[in-house]
C-alpha positions as CSV (number, residue, x, y, z in Angstrom):
1,X,5.2,-10.3,24.1
2,X,2.1,-9.6,26.3
3,X,1.0,-6.9,28.8
4,X,2.0,-7.5,32.5
5,X,-0.9,-7.6,34.7
6,X,-1.4,-5.7,37.8
7,X,-1.7,-9.3,39.8
8,X,1.6,-10.4,38.3
9,X,3.4,-7.1,39.1
10,X,2.1,-7.3,42.7
11,X,3.3,-10.9,42.9
12,X,6.9,-9.9,41.6
13,X,7.3,-7.0,44.2
14,X,6.2,-9.5,46.9
15,X,8.7,-12.1,45.8
16,X,11.4,-9.5,45.5
17,X,10.7,-8.2,48.9
18,X,10.8,-11.8,50.4
19,X,14.5,-12.2,48.6
20,X,15.4,-9.0,50.0
21,X,14.2,-9.8,53.6
22,X,16.0,-13.2,53.2
23,X,19.2,-11.5,52.2
24,X,19.2,-9.1,55.0
25,X,19.0,-12.2,57.3
26,X,21.5,-14.2,55.7
27,X,24.1,-11.3,55.5
28,X,23.0,-8.8,57.9
29,X,22.7,-11.1,60.9
30,X,26.3,-12.6,60.7
31,X,27.8,-9.3,60.1
32,X,26.1,-8.1,63.2
33,X,27.2,-10.8,65.2
34,X,30.8,-10.2,64.0
35,X,30.6,-6.7,65.2
36,X,29.7,-7.6,68.6
37,X,32.6,-8.5,70.8
38,X,32.9,-12.0,72.2
39,X,34.0,-11.0,75.4
40,X,32.5,-8.7,78.2
41,X,33.8,-7.2,81.5
42,X,32.9,-8.9,84.6
43,X,32.9,-7.5,88.2
44,X,35.6,-8.8,90.4
45,X,33.8,-7.9,93.5
46,X,31.0,-10.5,93.7
47,X,30.8,-14.3,92.7
48,X,30.0,-15.3,89.3
49,X,27.5,-18.4,88.7
50,X,29.4,-20.8,86.7
51,X,26.5,-23.5,87.1
52,X,25.2,-26.4,88.9
53,X,25.6,-24.5,92.3
54,X,29.2,-23.3,91.9
55,X,30.1,-19.7,92.0
56,X,33.7,-18.1,91.7
57,X,34.9,-14.5,92.1
58,X,36.8,-13.6,88.9
59,X,40.3,-12.1,88.9
60,X,40.4,-8.5,88.6
61,X,40.6,-7.1,84.9
62,X,39.1,-10.5,83.5
63,X,36.6,-10.6,80.9
64,X,34.1,-13.2,80.3
65,X,34.0,-15.0,76.8
66,X,30.4,-15.4,75.9
67,X,31.2,-17.7,73.1
68,X,32.5,-20.4,75.6
69,X,30.3,-19.6,78.8
70,X,27.4,-21.9,79.3
71,X,25.8,-21.7,82.9
72,X,22.9,-24.0,83.7
73,X,21.3,-25.2,86.7
74,X,22.9,-28.7,86.7
75,X,26.3,-28.1,85.0
76,X,28.1,-25.1,83.5
77,X,31.3,-23.7,82.0
78,X,32.9,-20.1,82.0
79,X,35.9,-18.8,80.2
80,X,37.7,-15.9,81.7
81,X,40.4,-14.1,79.7
82,X,42.9,-12.0,81.5
83,X,44.7,-10.5,78.7
84,X,45.9,-13.5,76.5
85,X,45.5,-16.1,79.4
86,X,42.6,-18.4,79.4
87,X,41.0,-19.4,82.8
88,X,38.5,-22.0,82.3
89,X,36.0,-23.4,85.0
90,X,33.8,-26.6,84.2
91,X,31.2,-28.2,86.4
92,X,30.0,-31.5,85.4
93,X,28.0,-34.4,86.8
94,X,30.6,-37.0,88.3
95,X,30.1,-40.2,90.0
96,X,33.6,-40.9,91.5
97,X,36.2,-39.8,93.9
98,X,38.9,-37.0,93.7
99,X,41.8,-39.1,92.5
100,X,39.6,-40.6,89.7
101,X,38.5,-36.9,88.5
102,X,42.2,-35.9,88.6
103,X,43.1,-38.8,86.3
104,X,40.4,-37.9,84.0
105,X,41.4,-34.3,83.8
106,X,45.1,-35.3,83.1
107,X,44.2,-37.8,80.5
108,X,42.1,-35.0,78.6
109,X,45.0,-32.6,78.9
110,X,47.5,-35.3,77.8
111,X,45.2,-36.2,75.0
112,X,45.9,-33.2,73.2
113,X,48.9,-33.5,70.9
114,X,52.1,-32.0,72.4
115,X,50.5,-31.5,76.0
116,X,52.1,-33.0,78.8
117,X,51.5,-32.8,82.6
118,X,54.5,-31.7,84.5
119,X,55.7,-31.6,88.2
120,X,54.0,-33.3,91.0
121,X,50.3,-32.9,92.1
122,X,49.6,-30.9,95.1
123,X,46.6,-30.6,97.3
124,X,44.5,-27.4,97.3
125,X,41.6,-26.0,99.3
126,X,39.1,-23.4,98.8
127,X,38.1,-20.9,101.4
128,X,34.8,-22.6,101.7
129,X,36.3,-25.9,102.4
130,X,36.5,-27.8,98.9
131,X,39.4,-30.0,98.7
132,X,41.3,-30.7,95.4
133,X,44.1,-31.5,93.5
134,X,46.3,-29.1,91.3
135,X,49.2,-29.6,88.8
136,X,50.9,-28.0,85.8
137,X,51.1,-28.9,82.2
138,X,53.1,-27.6,79.1
139,X,52.4,-27.3,75.4
140,X,54.3,-26.0,72.5
141,X,54.7,-22.3,73.4
142,X,52.4,-22.5,76.4
143,X,52.2,-23.4,79.9
144,X,49.3,-24.0,82.1
145,X,48.0,-25.0,85.4
146,X,45.0,-27.5,86.3
147,X,43.0,-28.1,89.5
148,X,40.2,-30.4,90.2
149,X,37.6,-30.6,92.9
150,X,34.7,-33.1,93.6
151,X,31.4,-31.9,95.4
152,X,28.0,-33.8,95.8
153,X,28.2,-35.8,92.5
154,X,29.9,-32.9,90.7
155,X,33.5,-32.4,89.6
156,X,34.7,-28.8,89.3
157,X,37.7,-28.6,86.7
158,X,39.9,-25.6,86.4
159,X,42.5,-25.1,83.6
160,X,44.6,-22.1,83.0
161,X,46.9,-21.6,80.0
162,X,49.0,-19.1,78.3
163,X,52.5,-18.1,77.4
164,X,54.9,-18.4,80.1
165,X,55.4,-14.6,80.7
166,X,51.7,-13.9,80.6
167,X,51.1,-16.7,83.2
168,X,53.7,-15.3,85.5
169,X,51.9,-12.2,85.8
170,X,48.4,-13.4,86.1
171,X,48.8,-16.7,88.2
172,X,48.7,-15.2,91.5
173,X,45.2,-13.3,90.8
174,X,44.0,-16.7,89.5
175,X,45.2,-18.4,92.3
176,X,43.3,-16.2,94.7
177,X,40.2,-16.5,92.5
178,X,40.3,-20.4,92.2
179,X,40.3,-20.3,96.1
180,X,36.8,-18.6,96.3
181,X,35.2,-21.5,94.4
182,X,31.9,-22.3,96.2
183,X,29.4,-25.0,95.9
184,X,26.1,-24.4,97.2
185,X,23.7,-27.4,96.9
186,X,20.7,-25.2,97.4
187,X,21.7,-23.7,93.8
188,X,22.2,-27.1,92.2
189,X,19.5,-29.1,90.5
């Protein structure tokens, strides 16, 4: 067995340092990510930018789920949580009319196993004048409501879901919030 040279010892220490740094990244960053909450409080007294020129005033007591929220200049998605109730707003590019947009949203809802649209579809309007359609749906152990609006080549889809008891408590505040939806073409790209 030979002697270890100073250069070999330096190389070994460098390699060990690199392995330790990679291990810290591989295990430390995911642990840090898990330690940070996925939802953050959001102010209910000013509009929140969903994306694509669309804003909404969130319901009081809601929190934004940052893992599902993706605002951009052209489109966007925001997921608010009000306790166990999910309030999702999605803005997408769309080339069609309101009945077509409503049909597409209903098909996506009923495309999920166990989900079915219930009742009749009703007209809805926002304070800013967006006209839309809304309806309800059910799923095993859950209920929900949907609404869809079309503005300037975009569809604005709203889906709300939760257990019936939770929905009953939060739907009035969500209805008020949905009516604050506003599209400003100056904010869209």
